C-alpha positions in Angstrom: -4.6 -16.0 8.8 -4.3 -12.3 8.5 -7.1 -10.0 7.5 -6.5 -6.7 5.8 -8.9 -3.8 5.5 -8.0 -0.7 3.5 -9.6 2.8 4.0 -9.0 6.4 3.0 -9.6 6.3 -0.7 -11.7 8.9 -2.5 -11.8 11.6 -5.1 -9.1 14.3 -5.1 -8.0 17.0 -7.5 -4.6 16.8 -9.1 -1.9 18.1 -6.8 -3.8 17.1 -3.8 -3.2 14.6 -1.1 -4.7 11.4 0.4 -3.7 9.0 3.2 -4.6 5.4 2.8 -4.8 3.1 5.9 -4.5 -0.7 6.0 -5.5 -2.3 9.3 -4.3 -5.8 9.9 -6.0 -8.3 12.2 -5.6 -12.0 13.0 -2.1 -13.6 13.2 -0.4 -10.2 12.8 2.7 -11.5 14.6 3.4 -13.5 11.5 3.7 -10.5 9.3 7.2 -9.7 8.0 6.5 -7.1 5.3 3.5 -5.1 4.1 3.0 -3.3 0.8 0.7 -1.3 -1.4 -0.1 -2.1 -5.0 -2.5 -0.5 -7.4 -4.4 -1.5 -10.5 -5.8 1.0 -13.0 -8.7 0.0 -15.3 -7.5 -2.4 -18.0 -4.0 -2.5 -16.6 -1.9 -5.0 -14.6 -1.5 -4.6 -10.8 1.6 -2.8 -10.0 3.8 -2.4 -7.0 3.8 1.0 -5.2 5.6 0.7 -1.9 6.5 -1.7 0.9 7.7 -1.6 4.5 9.4 -4.3 6.6 7.4 -4.6 9.8 10.5 -4.9 12.0 12.9 -2.1 11.4 10.8 -0.1 9.0 12.9 -0.5 5.9 11.0 1.0 2.9 11.1 0.6 -0.8 9.2 2.5 -3.5 8.4 2.3 -7.2 10.1 4.9 -9.2 6.8 6.4 -10.3 5.9 7.4 -6.7 9.3 8.1 -5.2 9.4 11.5 -3.5 5.6 11.8 -3.6 4.4 8.8 -1.6 5.4 7.7 1.9 4.7 4.4 3.5 4.8 4.1 7.3 3.5 1.8 10.0 2.1 1.9 13.5 3.0 -1.3 15.2 0.7 -0.7 18.2 -2.3 -0.4 15.9 -1.1 -3.1 13.4 -1.7 -0.5 10.7 0.2 0.6 7.6 -0.3 4.0 5.9 0.3 5.3 2.5 0.6 9.1 2.4 0.1 10.3 -1.1 1.1 13.8 -2.0 1.2 15.7 -5.3 -1.3 13.3 -6.8 -1.6 13.0 -10.6 -4.5 11.7 -12.7 -2.3 8.7 -13.6 -2.3 7.7 -9.9 -6.0 6.8 -10.4 -6.4 3.2 -9.5 -7.7 0.7 -7.0 -5.1 0.5 -4.2 -4.5 -2.8 -2.5 -2.8 -3.6 0.8 -0.9 -6.8 1.1 1.1 -8.7 3.7 3.8 -11.3 3.6 5.1 -13.7 6.2 8.6 -14.7 5.0 11.9 -13.0 5.3 14.6 -12.7 2.6 12.3 -11.2 0.0 12.3 -7.8 -1.5 8.5 -7.6 -1.4 8.3 -5.7 -4.6 6.2 -8.3 -6.5 2.7 -9.5 -5.9 3.7 -13.2 -5.7 5.8 -12.4 -2.6 2.7 -11.7 -0.6 0.4 -14.0 1.2 -2.6 -11.9 2.1 -4.5 -9.2 0.3 -7.1 -6.6 1.2 -10.2 -5.8 -0.9 -8.9 -2.5 -2.2 -9.9 1.1 -2.1 -10.5 3.4 -5.0 -8.4 6.5 -5.5 -9.5 8.9 -8.3 -7.5 11.9 -9.2 -9.1 14.5 -11.4 -7.2 16.8 -13.7 
């Protein structure tokens, strides 16, 4: 099993920045890819970004490309999501996820095996 704990959410004004963290524990050696998703009130959960643990390959949703950056610290078993130029439409609960299997794009929720509890991000206009 892998446990994921997100932190770093909060309230920020439009145009501001936040950095989310996701600390993984347990069988972290089994992780192949990690990602961030978000879910706004009344809407479906959507993919934001992902990183492949070995090699660091990244992939982003079009809506955040150029504004958000996903990175990882292997020594700390932690993934980060640096969010810049935030907009009110970025308001959502942000979830961290981890997957064990190779050969996946890791852009869809059903490709992941473990999920965190989520952290709220609110962007005011």
